C-alpha positions, 0 to 999 in steps of 0.5 A: 585207370578209369576216370569216371564213375561207371553207373552200369556196375555196383557203385560200392563193392568189397575189394578184399575180405579181412578180419573184422575190427574189434570195434565192430565185433566187440565194441572194444579196442582201438583201430585205424581206418585208412582211406586212400582217395582220388579225384576223378572227373569233375567232382567225382571221387573214389576211396579205397577204405580199409576197416582197421589193420588187417580189415576188409577193404571197400571201394566207395564213390562220391560225387556232388550234385548239379548245384556244384556242377557235379554229375550226381551219380554217387552220394555227396560227402555230407550224405556219407557222414550222415549215413555213418552216424546213423549206422554206427548208432544202430550197430552199437545199439544192436551189439549192446542189446545182444550183450545184455540179452535185450530183445529189439524188434526194430530200430528207426533213426532220423538224423539231421546235420546243420552246417553254414558257411560264411565268407568267400571262396574267391577271396579265400575267406570262407569259414565253415560252421556246424550246429548240433546234430538232431537225432530221433531214435525209435525202438520197438521192443518188449523190454521195459522202457527204462531199460531201453532208455538206458541202452540208448544212452549207453550206445550214444556213449560207446559210439565213436561216431557220436564222439566225433560230434561231442568232442573237439579235436584240435590235434588234426594234422596235415602233410602236403606233397607237391609234385611228388615232394613233401613240403612244409604246411602252413596255417595247420598242424604238421604230421610228425610221422613218416611220409604216406605212400601216394595212392597213385603209386600204391594202386597201379590198377583200378580196384576190382570187386570180389564178385561181379554180382550187382549189390545194393550197398550204395544206390542212387534213388529215384527220389528227388526234392521238389523244385529246380536246382540252383547253382551254388554261389562262390561268395556268400552274403551272410550265411550259406546254410546246408541241412543234411537229412537222413533216416535209417532202419534196422530190423531183427534178423538183419545183418545190416542197417539201411540208411537214406540221406539227402540235401535239403535243397530243391531238386537234390537226389536221395541216396541209399546205403547199407552198413554192417550190423553184427559180425558178418561184415557183408557191408561196409562198417558205418565207420568206413562210410563216416571216414570216407565222407570226411575225406570226400568233403575235404576234397570237394573244398579243394576242387571247388577252390581250384575251380573258382580260382582257376589254379594250375593244380590237378591230380588231387589225391589223399591218404587219411588215417582215422583212429577210433577207440572204445574203452570201458563203454566210451567211444572215441574218435581221435585226431585225423592225419591227412596226407595231401598229394597235389600236382601242377605248375602253380607256386608252392605257396599256392598249393600250401594255401589251398590245403589251409583254406580247404581245412577251414571250409570243410564242414567235417573238419570243422565238426571235428574241431567243434564240440556239440552234444547231439540233441537226442529224442528217444521214442519207445514202441511208437503207436504207429507200429501197433495201430 
């Protein structure tokens, strides 16, 4: 199985077509997003993500930028999460508008996430922190302004992705498998369910696209932030701040939303994504992007700590189960199960300590455990659209 991202083919592609989740189709019901991910070369990662029971399966890649000694060939994990937030909000807005016969011409979203880290990777004292997400929604519509304001508020409540931000989940659970054997975890809550299947066993062959045609589901753009890349330090004096910026657009008649994300740092690359809007499912759902981003972010913490501490641990793989629900107009992101598979000759206690440290430094696991109401601004019929 290939161990590097092949930039000559589509970065993301559909592996198997399936039924559309009721969450996507009807904005109702409950479903489980199932992510199987593996570490590849350096910080490259690959996820096989299924959109609910019997749902479509997508191959999604991630990487880190040069500041983390990555190869910068695919989007960074926090970019996936930002794009998933944007896409789920736009999909929810469009679906609600169709249900309510409200005419929308265009939606534009600007969304920024703010994170910071204290402590030290080297000392094992790193701790991630998160600030409220800032969202500006620009809508072009012939509907009354009051109706649009109400629509946006309803979409914010119905979106499971938005609920991930505003609700604190303290029941996220973990399991660890060391050299093929499940062992007790330490410092985190243990998964009580059955063992997960190691992705290495579940997938003996590399995922194949359903079509050989190149697509635009995920693209590395030629746009870079000004300045020169500086390597990230393993030890923080004060706060290490990470701002993730993004914007997206949906236009009437499109069955997808287009998002762009980047890290607000000198020299970093912009990446573009598409997520499904409506019922066709020709692109990954926004919840698939979001769920994969959570898994990718956690894996980056693992690989960074292994790298900095020169641990004899390798072959990082995980299975992540992310349940979502929409009931009576309210979306819910429910506690995540993470099954971590590690291999190596390091002591068992070192493996279990690694799991715990990564959970504390992963910005997206910290986001799950922290309740922050997003800071929302709604702009209706911006003047620039009619000038």
